[in-house]
N, C-alpha and C positions, 0 to 999 in steps of 0.2 A: 503494500498500499503506500504510495507517495505520501510526502508532508504538504502538497498543495492544498489549499483551502479554496474554496468557490465561494461566491456570493450565492447569499439566499434569494429563493424564488421571487420575483414580483409580484406574482400573484397570490401565492399563500403564506410567503414569508417563511416557509420552512428552509432549514439550513443544510436538507439531505438532496443535495444537488451534485450533478457529475457532468464531466464533458461527453460530448458524443458528435465526435468530428469537429466542425466550427461552431456548434451549438451547445448550448449549456441545457440540461433536461433536468425538472424537478422529479424526483422519485414520488414523491406524495401526491402531487396532482397530475402530473403529467405535462405540464406546461414546458415547450421550448422556446428560447431565446437566444440570440448571437450576443457575444461577448461585446460587440460594438453598441448594441442597444441598452447592456448594462451600464456601459461607460457613459453613454450619453444623459440616461437616467440619473446616474451619480452626479453629473456636473451640473444638472439642472437644479438637484436637491440640495447642492453645498449652498447655492446662492440664496435659497428662499425656503422658509420654513412652512411645513404642511401641519397645520393645526386640526387635529381631529376630535370629534365629539366622543361620547361614552361609548356608542356603537361602532366608531370606526370612520363613521362618515366625514369626508374633509368638509370643514367650515370654510367661509370666504366672508370679508367685510360686507356688512348690511344684510346678513342672514337673521333670521328669527329662528331663536332657541327655547327650550323649556328647561326648567330645573327639574333633575330627576332626584334629589336628595334636599332635605330642610337643610338650611346652611345658617349658621349663626354671624354676623357681622361684626367684626371688632369696632369699638366705639360707637355703636348704636343698639338701642334697646330693643329693635326689631329683629325677627327671624325672616329670612326669604324661605317662603314656603315651598314643597315639592309641587311642581305644575305651573309654577308661575312662568307665563309667557315673556321673553325679553326679545325687544324687537330692535332691530339694526344694531347689530355689533360691530366692534372695531377690533381689529387684529394688530395691537402694537407690538413692539420686541417684546419677548418673554420678561418677567421680570420674578423671580424666585418661583416659576412653575406657574403663576398667574398670567395665561396668555390671550385672554378675553377681555376686552373693557366694554362696559355696558351703561347705560343711564336708566336709572331707577327711581322711583319716589325720593328714596333716601340720598339721591346723591349719583354721582359716577363713581363705579366700584369696577376692580379688577377680579375676575373669576378662573377658575381652572376648569379648561375645557373637559374634563372629567367626570364633573358634575353637570354637563349640559347634553341634550340630544337636539339634533336639528328638528325645527318645528314643519 
C-alpha cells in the first residue's frame, strides 16, 4: 500500500477514495472526478468561505433562516425562541464561530450557523 493520500469525495465527503487512471473514485458513493476538477474546487474554496446551516445547505446573504434551538442572548433579558424566522441575513467574516449577522427586535446580533436552517 502506498503512502499517498487522496482528497475526500466532493459529493459525500468520504475519505475512502482511490485513483483509477486519470480519475479519482469514491468507493462509498461511486462518484468519479478528475484531479484537475479537485484543484479548481480547492482554489475557489480558499478565497471564499461557504457558510452552511444545520442541515448542510449553503447560506447566502439575504436568505431567510429559522432558529432550530432556543438561544440565550448575552446582555439581554430575552431568549430567542426556536422557530423564530430571521429575514435578510448577512455573512461577514466569521468572528469566534459566529458567522451570520442579523437584525432582530433586540438589535443586531451575530449567530452561529449551526443553530439555523434555511427557510
